[in-house]
Structure formats: structure tokens, C-alpha cells
N, C-alpha and C positions, 0 to 999 in steps of 0.2 A: 281099267287096271285097280285091285283096291291097296290102300299103305299095308305094307308090309307090318304081323305085328310079331311081337318076339315073346313067344308060348314056353318062359322056362321060370323056376320057381324066382320070390320075389327078391331071395340075393342075390339068385347069378344077373336079374337085370339090373340092382343099381349099381354091381360091379361094372357090368356092361355099361351102363352112364356114364360113371367115374371115369373108367377108361379112355372113350371113345369123346367124353366132352372134353378131357385133356388133350390128346388128339387132335381133334374137330379145333378149337381152338390153338394150339400152338400154329399148324399150317396154318392155316385163314389166317392166322395173324401175320406171319411172316409172308406168305402169297399176296395178301392184299398190300403189306405195305411198302413190299416190292415194286407190285405196278402200279402203286398210288404217285411213287417215286418220282418215275420215271429214268427219261436217258438222260445219263452221265456224256457230254458231250468229248472228252475224254476215253471213251469205253469204244473199241470200234463196233462196228456193225454186226458181226458174225459174231461175239461175246455178248451183244445186247441178246441178237433171237435168242439164245442157249436162256441167257437167264429169264427172257419174259416165258418160256417154255418153263424150265422149274418151276415157275410162280404159277403158272396155269395149269401146273399140274399139282402143286400146294392145294391151290384152291378146289380142287377136283378133289383130292384127298381129306380135305377139312369136309365139302359137304355129303359126301358117301357117310363118313361118320359122324357128321351134323343128321343124317337119315335115320342111321343107328341110334342116335339118343334118342328121339322121338317113337323110334317102333318098341325100343324097349319100356319109354312113358307109356306109351299106348298098351303095351303084355301089361305092364303093372295097374294100369285101369282095367282092362279085360279081366284078371284074376281078381280085383277087389269086386266085380259086377258078380260074379260066382261064388 
């Protein structure tokens, strides 16, 4: 499977990069920070599992948007070669 390329105009790719990078940074920052933090002894186990699930979802969303950033960058390179 080839890595996707966003074949849009240059300005659209730049806007996609900016918004996707902000979303990716935000979600990965909070997701990884809460996963690294560990378990607090005063938090019940069921609440801890819910928090870990939300953190993993945040990390997955961050990685997806990071992939979109790379696809947009590859689209800009593709347009420049033409």
C-alpha cells in the first residue's frame, strides 16, 4: 500500500498542514502526558481504565492527523515536481 498523497492546490495543503499539525500536537501532548503520568493510588481502578482508554484514543487521533500532515507535505512535493 502506498502512502497517501493529498493532491490539492498549494494553499489548501498549507492550511491542511497547519490545522492538522495543531490537532496532532494537542492530542498527542495530552494523550502521552496522561499515559506517562501513571496511576494515582487515590483514583479507583474503573476510573483509571476510563482515563487510559481516553488517552489511547487521543494518541490514535494524534497519529492519524500526523499522517495527514505527512500526506499534505508529500502533496506539496508532488505539485512542485510537476
